DOMARKE-11210 format. One line per 3 residues: their letters; for each residue x, y, z of N, C-alpha, C, O. Coordinates in nm, 4 decimals, decimal comma, padded with zeros to 6 digits. Atoms other than C-alpha are relative to their C-alpha. Last residue first. Layout:
<sites>
a = X/Y/Z/X/Y/Z/X/Y/Z/X/Y/Z; ... $
</sites>
This chain:
<sites>
dva = 00,1100/00,0652/00,0735/-03,0095/02,7514/-03,9970/-00,0843/00,1022/-00,0736/-00,1810/00,0658/-00,1406; 00,1263/-00,0684/-00,0254/-02,6812/02,9177/-03,9037/-00,1088/-00,0653/-00,0832/-00,0930/-00,0827/-00,2040; 00,0700/-00,0506/00,1176/-02,3878/02,6775/-03,9006/-00,1308/00,0649/00,0414/-00,1972/00,0193/00,1345 $
pwr = 00,1063/00,0860/00,0539/-02,2069/02,6447/-03,5700/-00,0651/00,0652/-00,1223/-00,0726/00,1876/-00,1325; 00,1307/-00,0367/-00,0552/-01,8910/02,8509/-03,5359/-00,1042/-00,0952/-00,0554/-00,0887/-00,1459/-00,1666; 00,1175/00,0533/00,0709/-01,5352/02,7350/-03,5874/-00,1251/00,0427/00,0737/-00,1304/00,0425/00,1967 $
fva = 00,1277/-00,0389/-00,0588/-01,2074/02,9074/-03,4918/-00,1131/-00,0535/-00,0874/-00,1121/-00,0356/-00,2092; 00,1095/00,0182/00,0960/-00,8667/02,7569/-03,5619/-00,1304/00,0307/00,0727/-00,1543/-00,0191/00,1827; 00,1293/00,0193/-00,0656/-00,5624/02,8794/-03,3704/-00,1056/-00,0091/-00,1090/-00,1052/00,0696/-00,2036 $
aap = 00,1217/-00,0220/00,0788/-00,2062/02,8488/-03,4906/-00,1226/-00,0224/00,0875/-00,1214/-00,1024/00,1810; 00,1195/00,0520/-00,0670/00,1417/02,8700/-03,3417/-00,1206/00,0324/-00,0870/-00,1166/00,1250/-00,1680; 00,1297/-00,0610/00,0327/00,4800/02,9122/-03,5093/-00,1136/-00,0660/00,0777/-00,1050/-00,1828/00,1155 $
rea = 00,0993/00,1040/00,0253/00,7931/02,8028/-03,3238/-00,1335/00,0654/-00,0324/-00,1912/00,1320/00,0536; -00,0263/00,0738/00,1252/01,1101/03,0119/-03,3267/-00,0976/-00,1133/-00,0279/-00,0643/-00,2076/-00,0997; -00,0966/-00,0529/00,0955/01,0665/03,1191/-02,9650/00,0151/-00,0937/-00,1192/00,0244/-00,2156/-00,1046 $
ale = -00,1383/00,0288/-00,0363/00,7521/02,9900/-02,7940/00,0916/00,0554/-00,1094/00,0478/00,0786/-00,2221; -00,0972/-00,0197/00,1071/00,3976/03,1256/-02,8144/00,1405/-00,0214/00,0532/00,1798/00,0375/00,1539; -00,1311/-00,0144/-00,0632/00,1379/02,9803/-02,5792/00,1012/00,0100/-00,1132/00,1229/-00,0868/-00,1861 $
lvr = -00,1189/00,0436/00,0734/-00,2059/03,0368/-02,7304/00,1236/00,0268/00,0843/00,1374/00,1333/00,1445; -00,1234/-00,0437/-00,0655/-00,5376/03,0524/-02,5459/00,1167/-00,0585/-00,0789/00,1196/-00,1778/-00,1095; -00,1016/00,1031/-00,0154/-00,8491/03,0265/-02,7645/00,1190/00,0620/00,0730/00,1473/00,1807/00,0565 $
ave = -00,1342/-00,0375/-00,0442/-01,1691/03,2280/-02,7731/00,0898/-00,1219/00,0138/00,0441/-00,2327/00,0419; -00,0727/00,1236/-00,0282/-01,5022/03,2086/-02,9580/00,1424/00,0410/00,0359/00,2007/00,1260/-00,0314; -00,1450/-00,0062/-00,0177/-01,7425/03,5013/-02,9585/00,0552/-00,1368/00,0344/-00,0021/-00,2107/00,1144 $
rgg = -00,0518/00,1010/-00,0934/-02,0940/03,4844/-03,1033/00,1525/00,0068/00,0050/00,2192/00,0084/-00,0984; 00,0434/-00,0292/-00,1356/-02,2857/03,7727/-03,2628/00,0503/-00,0971/00,1049/00,0084/-00,0906/00,2205; 00,1407/00,0347/-00,0170/-02,2510/03,6233/-03,6095/-00,0505/00,0234/00,1406/-00,1422/-00,0451/00,1859 $
ama = 00,0719/00,0096/00,1275/-01,8752/03,6367/-03,5857/-00,1431/-00,0396/00,0290/-00,1689/-00,1247/00,1141; 00,1450/-00,0205/-00,0078/-01,6471/03,7369/-03,2989/-00,0590/-00,0043/-00,1411/-00,0164/00,0694/-00,2300; 00,0548/-00,0341/00,1311/-01,2895/03,6082/-03,2570/-00,1518/00,0054/00,0105/-00,2133/-00,0817/00,0720 $
avt = 00,1461/00,0093/00,0075/-01,0969/03,6008/-02,9304/-00,0447/00,0461/-00,1369/00,0045/00,1464/-00,1887; 00,0460/-00,0495/00,1297/-00,7252/03,5254/-02,8995/-00,1500/-00,0230/-00,0059/-00,1966/-00,1364/00,0052; 00,1366/00,0436/00,0262/-00,5938/03,4919/-02,5460/-00,0435/00,0666/-00,1293/-00,0392/00,1889/-00,1428 $
yrg = 00,0994/-00,0927/00,0518/-00,2174/03,5216/-02,5318/-00,1373/-00,0660/-00,0057/-00,1487/-00,1870/-00,0258; 00,1331/00,0620/-00,0041/00,0728/03,3592/-02,3485/-00,1016/00,1060/-00,0400/-00,0992/00,2181/00,0109; 00,0867/-00,0217/-00,1153/00,4265/03,4634/-02,4314/-00,1319/-00,0722/-00,0141/-00,1525/-00,1519/-00,1055 $
vpl = 00,0221/00,1223/-00,0776/00,6964/03,4970/-02,6964/-00,0886/00,0334/00,1194/-00,0716/00,1374/00,1829; -00,1104/00,0499/-00,0831/00,6582/03,8224/-02,8894/-00,0391/-00,1307/00,0704/-00,1572/-00,1632/00,0824; 00,0059/-00,0421/-00,1401/00,3849/03,8523/-03,1535/00,1233/-00,0498/00,0742/00,1823/-00,1506/00,0354 $
rvl = -00,1287/00,0284/-00,0637/00,3772/03,8372/-03,5342/-00,0042/00,0595/00,1404/-00,0230/00,1799/00,1577; -00,0438/-00,1006/-00,0964/00,0209/03,8163/-03,6669/00,1340/-00,0439/00,0574/00,1521/-00,1610/00,0906; -00,1355/00,0266/-00,0473/-00,1225/03,6355/-03,9685/00,0446/00,1149/00,0883/00,0301/00,2318/00,0525 $
lip = -00,0605/-00,1207/-00,0558/-00,4998/03,6405/-04,0178/00,1367/-00,0391/00,0548/00,1462/-00,1233/00,1441; -00,1275/00,0180/-00,0682/-00,6585/03,3793/-04,2446/00,0509/00,1356/00,0468/00,0473/00,2335/-00,0278; 00,0045/00,1129/-00,0927/-01,0232/03,3464/-04,3542/00,1292/-00,0210/00,0785/00,1322/-00,1012/00,1718 $
ges = 00,0116/00,1295/00,0666/-01,0369/03,6934/-04,5021/00,0053/-00,1114/00,1019/-00,0023/-00,0863/00,2222; 00,0616/-00,0189/00,1316/-01,0595/04,0613/-04,4124/-00,0190/-00,1315/-00,0749/-00,0826/-00,1338/-00,1803; -00,0628/00,0839/00,1010/-00,9990/03,9981/-04,0425/-00,0738/00,0164/-00,1319/-00,1962/00,0040/-00,1373 $
tte = 00,0993/00,0800/00,0711/-01,1222/04,2889/-03,8331/00,0719/-00,0757/-00,1100/00,1369/-00,0153/-00,1954; 00,0133/-00,0239/00,1427/-00,8806/04,4317/-03,5795/-00,1166/-00,0803/-00,0553/-00,1813/-00,1562/00,0169; 00,1444/00,0044/00,0205/-00,7912/04,4608/-03,2122/-00,0228/00,0403/-00,1446/00,0069/00,1531/-00,1838 $
lvt = 00,0518/-00,0166/00,1361/-00,4311/04,3822/-03,1257/-00,1514/-00,0090/00,0031/-00,2083/-00,0976/00,0669; -00,1145/-00,0284/00,0863/-00,2201/04,3997/-02,8102/-00,0410/00,0148/-00,1462/00,0339/00,0697/-00,2270; 00,0333/00,0287/00,1390/-00,5074/04,4283/-02,5624/00,1185/00,0397/-00,0862/00,1607/00,1554/-00,0852 $
rgg = -00,0060/-00,1123/00,0938/-00,3534/04,4269/-02,2166/-00,0353/-00,0458/-00,1405/00,0142/-00,1481/-00,1877; 00,1329/-00,0555/00,0217/-00,4687/04,1637/-01,9663/-00,0035/00,1189/-00,0946/-00,1081/00,1815/-00,1114; 00,0245/-00,1073/-00,0950/-00,1204/04,0912/-01,8325/-00,1350/00,0664/-00,0162/-00,1673/00,1607/00,0561 $
adv = 00,0193/00,0602/-00,1328/-00,1091/03,7552/-02,0110/-00,0264/00,1045/00,1079/-00,0824/00,0723/00,2127; -00,1163/00,0679/-00,0570/-00,1580/03,9313/-02,3459/-00,0297/-00,0497/00,1417/-00,1388/-00,0282/00,1944; -00,0313/-00,0557/-00,1315/-00,4916/04,0032/-02,5157/00,1186/-00,0769/00,0574/00,1215/-00,1999/00,0521 $
irv = -00,1063/00,0778/-00,0632/-00,5624/03,9494/-02,8849/00,0415/00,0727/00,1270/00,0742/00,1914/00,1252; -00,0658/-00,0718/-00,1088/-00,8932/04,0718/-03,0273/00,1031/-00,0943/00,0621/00,0724/-00,2093/00,0935; -00,1025/00,0760/-00,0717/-01,0385/03,9669/-03,3621/00,0635/00,0895/00,1059/00,0968/00,2051/00,0802 $
ava = -00,0673/-00,0862/-00,0972/-01,3621/04,0843/-03,5273/00,0957/-00,0862/00,0825/00,0569/-00,1906/00,1349; 00,0055/00,0552/-00,1357/-01,4451/03,8601/-03,8242/00,0778/00,0941/00,0919/00,1934/00,1261/00,0642; 00,0558/-00,1036/-00,0867/-01,5130/04,0453/-04,1502/-00,0231/-00,0534/00,1417/-00,1254/-00,0255/00,2042 $
sly = -00,0799/-00,1224/00,0021/-01,4471/03,7269/-04,3442/-00,0706/00,0999/00,0897/-00,1787/00,0722/00,1418; 00,0606/-00,1272/-00,0381/-01,5712/03,3736/-04,2942/00,0980/00,1134/-00,0241/00,2196/00,0940/-00,0210; -00,0895/-00,0979/-00,0602/-01,4811/03,0476/-04,4656/-00,0755/00,1274/00,0304/-00,1729/00,1610/-00,0369 $
dgs = -00,0149/-00,1257/00,0733/-01,7474/02,7852/-04,5247/00,0954/00,0919/00,0744/00,0953/00,0968/00,1974; -00,1277/-00,0020/00,0698/-01,6825/02,4454/-04,3633/00,0208/00,1260/-00,0820/00,1278/00,1444/-00,1400; 00,0213/00,0378/00,1398/-02,0480/02,3958/-04,2738/00,1308/-00,0078/-00,0770/00,1353/-00,0632/-00,1868 $
a = 00,0289/00,1425/00,0061/-01,9677/02,3898/-03,9010/-00,0188/-00,0474/-00,1432/00,0025/-00,1650/-00,1729 $
</sites>
């Protein structure tokens, strides 16, 4: 919420069949991944809180997901 970028964010990408296709830790504020066309759930964990987004990937069209967490007081 403060606009600060995060690093060391745990990221998990799961395909429509429920299979984990990627599980990694983002070293910076941007993570680029090349995936086949399909539907994916992308979950990111930071500060003990997970945020998830569903992405529909189409041929020859990039997709993006933005994750925001509330600022810690």
